[in-house]
Structures are given as structure tokens and as C-alpha cells.
N, C-alpha and C positions, 0 to 999 in steps of 0.2 A: 554831642555829636552833630556833626554838618547835616544838615537837611539832603535826603535823598532827592536825586535831580529827577524830574518829571521826562517823559520823552518826548524828543523833538516834534512827532508826529502829533496831529490835532486829531480826535476822535471825529467823526463824521456824525454830523447831527442832524437830527429831520427839520424839514422847514414847516413852517406855521400852517403852510396851505399848498396845495399843488400850483406849480408854477412859481411861485415866490422864490427869490433869490436872497440871500442872506452873506453881507461882506464882512470877512473875518482877516484881521490884520495879525496874522500869526506871528512875526517878528516882534511886532508890539508888545502882544501879550508876553511873549518869551523874556522880552526885554523888561519888560514889568516886574512878572515874576521871578527873575533873575536879581533885581534890586530889592525885592522884599526878602529873598533868601540873605543876601548880603547883609540887609538891617536886621533883620532878627539874628544873625550871629553875633555881629558887633554888639548888640544887645545882651546877648545870652554871655558872650565873654564878658563883659564890663560887668555885670550882675556877678559873674564869677569871681574876677578880680575884687571887687568891691568887697566880698564876703569873704576871701580869701584874706585881703588888709584887715577888715573888720577884726579877724580871729588874732592878729596879732596885738598884743598890748606894750606898752611903751615902760621899759625898764630903766631907760637913762635916755639923755640927748641924742640922737643917733642909734641907739640899741632898742629892739624889739623881739619880744620873745611869744613864741605859740606853741603849746600842746596840743597835738592832732591825736585824739583817741580814735580808731578806726574800730568797729565790731569783726569786721573781715581780718581774718586771721588768729584772735585779734592783734592789733598793731599800737604801740604808744611811740609817737616820735614828738622830738625836742627840736626846737627850730630857733636859733639865735640870728636875726637880720640885722646885718649893720650896715649904715647907710654909708656909702663912699665918698659923697660930697663931704665928708667933714675930713678931718686928719687924723689919721689913727697910726700908732706905734707898735709894729707887731713883733712880739720877742717869741724867744725860745728859752726853755729853763731846763735844767738837767734834776733829778731828784739825787735830793741832798748836795746839790751843787758839783755833784762829780759824774764820770762817765758811767763807773758802776753804781751808782747810788741809784735807791729805790725810793718813792716819796708818794703819798698822795697828794692829785691834782691841787687841792686847795693849799698843801704845805709847799707845792712848787709855786703856785700864783704869789703865796706870801713871800716866798725867798726873791723872787726876780723883783718882786716891787720894792721890797729893802734895796736892792742893789741899784735900781734905776729911781730910786725916790719920788714913785708914784703909786696911786691906787690902781689895781688892777681895773677893767670894765668886764672881760669876758675870759673864759680859756676853757680850753678841751684838751682832751689826752693826744698823747704824741704819737710818736713809732712804734712798730713793731718793736721787741728787744729778745736779750736770750732770758728766758724765764725760768729754765734749770737752775737748783743752784749748783755752786762752783766758783771759782776764782773770778770769772767773768761775768756772774749774774748780772743782770740789769744794763748790759752792753745793748746800745741801740743797735738795730738793725742796718740802717741806713745812713744818709747825711743829716748834721747838724752842726749849722754856723751858730754860736750863742752870740751877739755883740759883738760882731764882726769877727771870733776867732773860732779857728776849725776846729770841732771835738769830736766830730764822727765822720768818718770817709764815707760816699754812696755806696749801697748795697744793688740788690737787684730789683728793688721795688721803684715805685716813682718817687720823686722827690719834688716839694715845694720849696719856693723861696719867694722874696721881694726883691724884684730887681732894683737896680740903681737909681732909676727913674722913678721908683716908687710901685711899682705895676707887679701883681702875684703874677707868678708864673709855675708852671708844673712840666715835668719831665723827665726824662732819664737823664743822669749825669754818671757820665766816666772819670774815674780816678784816674790820673796820671801821674800819681805821687813817685817820685823816685831820689836817691841819693845818688848824687856824682863823686866819687872817691877822688883822693887828693892826685891819681895820675892824668885827673882831668879827661879820660876815656871812660872807664867802667863804670856801668850804672847799675843799680839795684831797684827794683820796684819796692814801692813802700805802702805800709797800709798805717794808719794812725792810730792809737787808743782802743785796740781791740785784741781777741785771740790771736797770739804768734803762733805760726803752723812750724814744724820742724825745719821745714825747707825756706820758710818766708822771713819777711823784715819788716820789723812794725817801728813806729815812733811813738814813744810815750811822754807826753806833755803833765806840767802839773795839774792839767782837769782831770787828768785819769783818774785820780785819787786823792788829792789835796784838796781838802775842802777852805774853803775862804775863810769859812767863819771858827777854825779852830788850830789849835796847835797843837798834834798828840805827842806823846812821849816817844812813841815809835814810828817814824814817818811811813809812812803806804810805799808800797812797794810795786814793779811793773807784774808782778805775780807770773814772773817767768822760771823755766827749769831749764838750766844748760844753755849750752848756746855761748855767745860773745856778745857783750854790751858797751856801747860808748858812751860813755858820757860828754855831751856837748855843750859847750857854753858860748857866751858872746864873743864876736870880734869886733872890736872897737872901729866904730864909726860905720857901723852896720848894722841895717835894720834887725830887729829882734822880737822878742815875745810880746801880746800873744803871735802863734802862728796863724795866719790868714790865708784864704785859698786864693791862688793867684799868683803867690809870691813865691821868691827865689831867695832863701838865706844862708850867708857864708858863716858855718859855724865851726868853732876850734873844739878839735879832741881834748879832753880835758883830762880824762882817763878812760883806760881801756881795762875793762872786767873779763875775766875767764867764766865766769859763772853768771847765771839769771838772776833775779828777784835784785836788781840795782832801784836804791831809794831813790823816789822821786823827790825833786827839788823845784823851789820856785822860780830860780833863775837859772835850769840847766834843764835840757831834754835828753831824753835817752832813746839812743839808735839800739835797738837789740834783734840782732841775727840769730835764728832758730841754728840749731847744731849741724843741721844739713844743708845750711845756705853757704855760699860761697860768695868770698868778698877778695879784694886785694890787701897786701898787707898795708896797715896805716896804724900810727902811733899817736902819742899823745904829744901835742903842738902842732900837727897836721890840721890841714883846714877842709873840711867838703863841704859840697853844696846840696841845701834840701831843697826841692823844687816842689811845688803844692800845686801844680797845675789842674784842671778839669777842663773837660768836653760838655757841654759848653761853658765858657770861661764865666769863674764866677768871682772872678776880680771884683774887690768893691762891696758885695755881697755881705750884708750884715747879718742876714735873718734866714735861715734854710733848715727843713726839718725833712726826715725821710717817711715813707709811708708804703701802703700796697699797690693797689692798680688803680690806673686812670678810669674814672668812671665817663666823664664826658670831655672832650676837645675840640675846641671848633665849634660847639653846638651839636655834636655828632658823638655817640657811644661807640667804643670799640666793641669787638667782640667779646661778650662777657659772660659765655656759655650757653648752655641749656636753660630753658624757664626753669625745671623743676632741680634745684639745689637746695641743699640745708641753709636753713635760715639761723641766724645769729644775731646780737647786738649789732650795731656796727655805727661807727663815726665816718666821718669825711667833712671836707672843707670844699664850698664851690663860690662861685661868685659870676657874676654880671657886670655890664657897664656902671649900674647902680647900686646894689650890694654885697655886702662879701655875707655869705652862710656860713655857721658852724650849727652843724647838726648831727643829732646822737637817736638813734633808734634803740629803743630797749628789745630785752629778748631773753629767753630762757628760763620763762616763767609762766603761770596760766594764765596772764593777764597781757603778756606780749610774747611774742612768740619770734620776734627780729626779722630780718629782711634776706634776701637775695643780691647779688650783684645786679642782676638785672631789675629787680625792684630798688636798689639803690640810685641806679641812673634814672630809672623813672621818677623817682621822687625829686632829686635833685632836677630835672627839668622841669617838673611841674611847678617849681619854686622857682623859674627862670632863669637857672643855672647855664651859663655857657660852657664852664670849664668848672670841673670836680673830681676831686680823688679821694681815697681811702685813707684813712686811719688805721690805726690797731683798733680792733672789736674786743668781742667776748666781753669779760671781765674788767677790759680795760677802759671800756666806753664810758667817758664820763664827761658831761657838759655843764660848766660853772658859770654864775654870773651873781657874786656875792655870796651863794651858797650854789649847793649841787642840784643842780635842777632834776635832773633824771634819776632814776633807778637802777643801779649797778646791780649787773647779775650775781654776783658774790657776795648781795647781802649789806655791803659796805663798800666803798671806795676802795678798790684798790690801790697799793703802791707802784709807781709807776716809774719808767726811766726817763722820761722827758714829757714836755706839753708846749702848747702855742698858746701864746697869753697876748691878752690885745689891750694896748694903753693908749688913752688920749694922747694925741700927738700936739705938737707946739708950734 
């Protein structure tokens, strides 16, 4: 803590003998004292920073790990610090390779590594997801872009993405997905690869349930009931799969089905309307426009994932609520100009009680983060670097909807 400033007034001092006068230079003393305070503060900060750096242990070139055990709480904190001076390839992955798949972090890491033909350096659990059993269990709550493909739309939380200039970004993303019907005027708002409401419309792609590494006897379906579904295929000479953010696609209606549950196909997408959704007449052979705009634009973005709260932006924390909050296991991503941080805090056990939102923000600032946001927590909180580094609160790694994975760039 900074030293407490002394009063500007000098204390009256007795002269050594009557009639003697003693000259004092208050400004000179004050300036000297201030220089001393600044010097001591700089030394203290340097020592503290050196001790913090000493606590990190190198795991690989550019990657360091620190486990911080604090008696107060108690708390168990796991931090991966990644140097941004090196080139990194940040990817997202899906459990079992599909939107509604669930898989351990280690499994997702292996799966994505096999796809990109590289060995992963680090990974952390991803977005919140539908955990309740049912046809859409595993559906991520927010945005996900995987190798440039839009597989899940933004929800109500913060999104994280890698901009086209390579810089990480966090913020709110608004979906402006819509279909423009053959009359060229009527438009219907869309979701993508999610639970379809009775009055809603959803675009289902192969990523919703078709695993790239298997050919099931019975193809997976949209898992919908009732309504109307349009099977959409490619228009010759027009852009096609995969569906990417910021793009507009001209698609031909191949088939119109009067019920839900259409089979997913690798070379088709399904436009599903609930029984309460209205649309103009459209038939096989007609062409519709599928618009996948977002605000801000994510055109060209290859990696994005959703999360919860913004913890730090521009070096400052928003209002994260009162200091007294429930403590839980937590996961977050943060960064500054020099480093990217993947951080997991253990909890829900006698040796680690977790953290509140304000405590998470304070921890991120402690490591110098100028930007940070929350990922899914609780039993999902998992940090990986060759192996799982933390102690998941379920007693074993939980099956996750998606993950954020780090590979070396080229």
C-alpha cells in the first residue's frame, strides 16, 4: 500500500539556545521526502512483480503456469499466462463435434487437434449451455464460430472473438439473422442451431447433429415437432456451406415438409418454422435469401465463443454487484498488451471455496488484465495444458458443450 503522506506543516522546533535562529528549507525537505516515497514505492512494486513472475513456471515456449493457494478463503487459483509476442492460433471446439454434443475438455482438445492437424498447447472450458436433459441438451447459450463456420448465435451474455487483425475482442453481439422470402419483401427473423419456439424460425445446419467422424444408420434430425420445414440447397454459382457470419446466401427450396424432424444433410440446411410462425407461400424451386448479419459485424471472423459477464473492459470493471455474493468455481479469459490469461478458480470443496464476481475482476487486475470476461463456471470450470491442471468440483472433468483451445500459429 502507498505510504501515508505527511502534513505539509513543519513542527515548531526549539532552538539550541536563546536568540539563535535555525534556517529550515521546507520545500527542499518536502521534495526530498516525496522522492524517497516514490523510490520506495517503485522498489516495492518491482519486488512484488518479481515475486509474481517467479511464481510462474514455464510449461512450453511462451506458456507459463502458476498455481496460487491462498489461506484466506481458502482459494485455489490456476493461471496460464501466454506471451502475445508469439503467434497463436485460437480455436473453438464442440463436444462430440456437434452443437448438441457433450464431451470432456480433453476430448474436445483432441478432436480439434485432429481436425487442424496440430497439437494443442492449452485449453479452457467454454460457454454456458443447456444442461437439462432433453432434445437440445448441450446447446451453447451464446455465440460460437468454429474455423469460420457460424454454429451458434449470440445470446444475452458477453461474446469473445478474434478480430480479422488478430486482436482479441469482447462485447455484446446482436444477431440480425433473417430469411428474405421469394417475394423479395417479406422477412422472418432467424435463430441458428437452437431450440425452435412455436412462433419462431431456426436454421439448422449439419453442425447441429452430424458428426464429421461417423456415418450413422439413422441420420440425426432437427428434433422439432410440428410446423413446416424447408430443405434448402445450393444455387449454382452462389456461395455455399459452411454458413459464415456477415454473409448472405441464395438458397433453393428443394423440398417442403409439413411436419418437423427433418433429417440433417451435409449438403443441405433446414429452415424450420414453428406452427405459430407465419410466412408467405413458397414452393420447391423457389429461391430465398438467408442473411447472417451481426452487430458489430463479424464478417471474416474465424473464432468466437460466448460467455457470461464482462469483468474488465478498458482497464475498468463495470458494476458487478455487492461484495457479498455466493462463491463458486469460476473460469475467465483476460489479456493485456503482453499476455493472454486463461484462469480457473476451484471451489465447492473444503480446500477451495471459489470466488465472487468482484473477486474475479480483482484477480484479473492483479495479473494486469485490461480486458477480461467470464466463461461457464461451477462443475464446468476446467483448465488444460497437456493434462487437466485444476480440480473440477464434480470430482472429475465434466462433459462440456464447447471449449476455447490454443495452438501455435504458423
